[in-house]
Backbone as CSV, one residue per row, in Angstrom:
resi,resn,N_x,N_y,N_z,CA_x,CA_y,CA_z,C_x,C_y,C_z
1,UNK,0.889,-1.152,-0.003,0.061,0.016,0.010,0.867,1.310,-0.050
2,UNK,0.611,2.197,-1.006,1.502,3.377,-0.993,0.985,4.467,-0.002
3,UNK,1.645,5.571,0.099,1.345,6.586,1.131,-0.073,7.153,0.828
4,UNK,-0.488,7.452,-0.352,-1.773,7.989,-0.609,-2.794,6.928,-0.226
5,UNK,-2.663,5.724,-0.532,-3.748,4.816,-0.112,-3.814,4.630,1.347
6,UNK,-2.694,4.741,2.089,-2.634,4.600,3.520,-3.371,5.739,4.086
7,UNK,-3.142,6.950,3.529,-3.818,8.151,4.097,-5.287,8.026,3.865
8,UNK,-5.663,7.614,2.691,-7.092,7.517,2.412,-7.802,6.493,3.206
9,UNK,-7.081,5.407,3.657,-7.553,4.381,4.451,-7.802,4.939,5.933
10,UNK,-6.877,5.750,6.406,-7.027,6.349,7.740,-8.098,7.320,7.750
11,UNK,-8.291,8.036,6.703,-9.350,9.012,6.635,-10.749,8.219,6.615
12,UNK,-10.812,7.249,5.839,-12.015,6.439,5.710,-12.413,5.755,7.008
13,UNK,-11.394,5.094,7.535,-11.676,4.222,8.747,-11.599,4.863,10.081
14,UNK,-10.862,5.882,10.197,-10.654,6.449,11.526,-11.211,7.969,11.667
15,UNK,-11.077,8.683,10.818,-11.530,10.144,10.799,-12.877,10.413,10.405
16,UNK,-13.253,9.814,9.240,-14.661,10.133,8.745,-15.790,9.578,9.777
17,UNK,-15.679,8.519,10.311,-16.757,8.131,11.252,-16.856,9.094,12.444
18,UNK,-15.798,9.670,13.021,-15.793,10.677,14.133,-16.541,11.933,13.592
19,UNK,-16.162,12.446,12.418,-16.704,13.744,11.926,-18.202,13.502,11.553
20,UNK,-18.430,12.346,10.966,-19.824,12.125,10.460,-20.760,11.872,11.725
21,UNK,-20.317,11.596,12.960,-21.129,11.467,14.038,-21.643,12.820,14.559
22,UNK,-20.787,13.929,14.095,-21.195,15.332,14.532,-21.794,15.946,13.404
23,UNK,-22.133,15.405,12.333,-22.814,16.039,11.140,-21.779,16.643,10.098
24,UNK,-20.577,16.290,10.221,-19.573,16.721,9.279,-19.019,15.743,8.457
25,UNK,-17.930,16.044,7.682,-17.349,14.995,6.904,-15.937,15.668,6.379
26,UNK,-15.186,14.802,5.779,-13.848,15.188,5.205,-13.733,14.593,3.778
27,UNK,-13.061,15.333,3.062,-12.759,14.842,1.658,-11.173,14.913,1.548
28,UNK,-10.614,13.967,0.920,-9.183,13.919,0.578,-8.968,14.620,-0.752
29,UNK,-8.135,15.652,-0.746,-7.964,16.504,-1.878,-6.755,16.008,-2.700
30,UNK,-5.614,15.929,-1.840,-4.396,15.489,-2.452,-3.311,15.455,-1.474
31,UNK,-2.003,14.830,-1.859,-0.911,14.723,-1.099,0.241,15.018,-1.894
32,UNK,0.975,16.078,-1.402,2.303,16.424,-2.097,3.424,15.844,-1.292
33,UNK,3.875,14.707,-1.905,4.953,13.941,-1.341,6.110,14.744,-0.811
34,UNK,6.672,15.536,-1.761,7.939,16.075,-1.399,7.831,17.097,-0.191
35,UNK,6.735,17.801,-0.206,6.586,18.717,0.991,5.880,18.111,2.175
36,UNK,5.422,16.743,1.942,4.681,16.143,3.043,3.384,16.827,3.485
37,UNK,2.720,17.348,2.468,1.533,18.154,2.753,0.327,17.586,2.219
38,UNK,-0.668,17.233,3.114,-1.846,16.740,2.790,-2.953,17.867,2.787
39,UNK,-3.707,17.822,1.633,-4.870,18.686,1.490,-6.191,18.041,1.723
40,UNK,-7.038,18.577,2.516,-8.398,17.915,2.855,-9.419,19.124,2.745
41,UNK,-10.652,18.706,2.521,-11.734,19.717,2.662,-12.780,19.234,3.776
42,UNK,-13.087,20.101,4.668,-14.067,19.753,5.664,-15.320,20.295,5.229
43,UNK,-16.403,19.350,5.199,-17.631,19.683,4.724,-18.692,19.398,5.722
44,UNK,-19.980,19.709,5.341,-21.100,19.511,6.289,-20.890,20.432,7.498
45,UNK,-21.301,20.060,8.672,-21.159,20.806,9.813,-19.791,21.318,10.097
46,UNK,-18.785,20.474,9.646,-17.334,20.768,9.995,-16.885,21.992,9.070
47,UNK,-17.563,22.094,7.912,-17.140,23.267,6.960,-17.479,24.652,7.479
48,UNK,-18.442,24.684,8.426,-18.905,25.968,8.935,-18.696,26.115,10.449
49,UNK,-18.103,25.096,10.934,-17.945,25.151,12.509,-16.934,26.152,12.822
50,UNK,-17.018,26.949,13.933,-15.963,27.818,14.366,-14.793,27.088,14.972
51,UNK,-14.897,25.811,15.325,-13.734,24.961,15.860,-13.188,24.103,14.765
52,UNK,-13.428,24.464,13.453,-12.937,23.538,12.322,-11.344,23.497,12.380
53,UNK,-10.744,24.532,12.627,-9.265,24.497,12.587,-8.741,23.666,13.695
54,UNK,-9.307,23.739,14.813,-9.003,22.906,15.945,-9.292,21.525,15.617
55,UNK,-10.441,21.056,14.975,-10.703,19.774,14.580,-9.602,19.193,13.621
56,UNK,-9.360,20.130,12.656,-8.297,19.786,11.616,-6.942,19.370,12.401
57,UNK,-6.512,20.212,13.270,-5.272,20.021,14.026,-5.300,18.772,14.955
58,UNK,-6.293,18.591,15.770,-6.357,17.693,16.770,-6.937,16.326,16.152
59,UNK,-7.954,16.300,15.455,-8.582,15.014,15.058,-8.023,14.627,13.737
60,UNK,-7.645,15.468,12.931,-7.175,14.983,11.600,-5.640,14.808,11.514
61,UNK,-4.991,15.977,11.649,-3.532,15.978,11.684,-2.826,15.042,12.551
62,UNK,-3.285,15.053,13.822,-2.484,14.223,14.839,-2.646,12.754,14.451
63,UNK,-3.987,12.376,14.085,-4.228,10.884,13.641,-3.396,10.494,12.527
64,UNK,-3.499,11.339,11.500,-2.755,10.877,10.135,-1.277,10.890,10.462
65,UNK,-0.732,11.895,11.135,0.757,11.853,11.434,1.238,10.774,12.216
66,UNK,0.303,10.179,13.172,0.658,9.034,13.919,0.795,7.802,13.140
67,UNK,0.060,7.721,12.055,-0.068,6.505,11.205,0.938,6.614,9.961
68,UNK,1.034,7.882,9.456,1.758,8.187,8.277,2.784,9.174,8.460
69,UNK,3.878,8.753,8.884,5.027,9.804,9.192,5.415,10.637,8.000
70,UNK,5.056,10.260,6.791,5.417,11.155,5.653,4.575,12.511,5.564
71,UNK,3.481,12.399,6.431,2.530,13.584,6.435,3.269,14.500,7.373
72,UNK,3.601,15.691,6.833,4.234,16.793,7.773,3.257,17.807,8.270
73,UNK,2.349,18.160,7.358,1.252,19.101,7.575,-0.040,18.807,6.851
74,UNK,-1.118,19.312,7.494,-2.426,19.193,6.828,-2.989,20.422,6.576
75,UNK,-3.371,20.763,5.423,-4.061,22.035,5.116,-5.593,21.839,4.751
76,UNK,-6.291,22.829,4.979,-7.653,22.852,4.727,-7.877,23.636,3.407
77,UNK,-8.582,22.940,2.443,-8.986,23.596,1.301,-10.365,24.123,1.394
78,UNK,-10.650,25.162,0.708,-12.056,25.639,0.753,-12.889,25.010,-0.245
């Protein structure tokens, strides 16, 4: 399994269910391997939540970085 597949698996199995339980969701946009930068889009309730940046940092970035060390940062696309 390559890095992108691993990232997508973590998003699908670990992150999406948590966000969906709060009326939100996340979409994988892309991964720039050289920079280690993952791009995602928060949608639903997460897209408009005032705590979305905190969700991104705590629930998304920390989980993905713990499983996929190649990910150095996670950015939120509009």
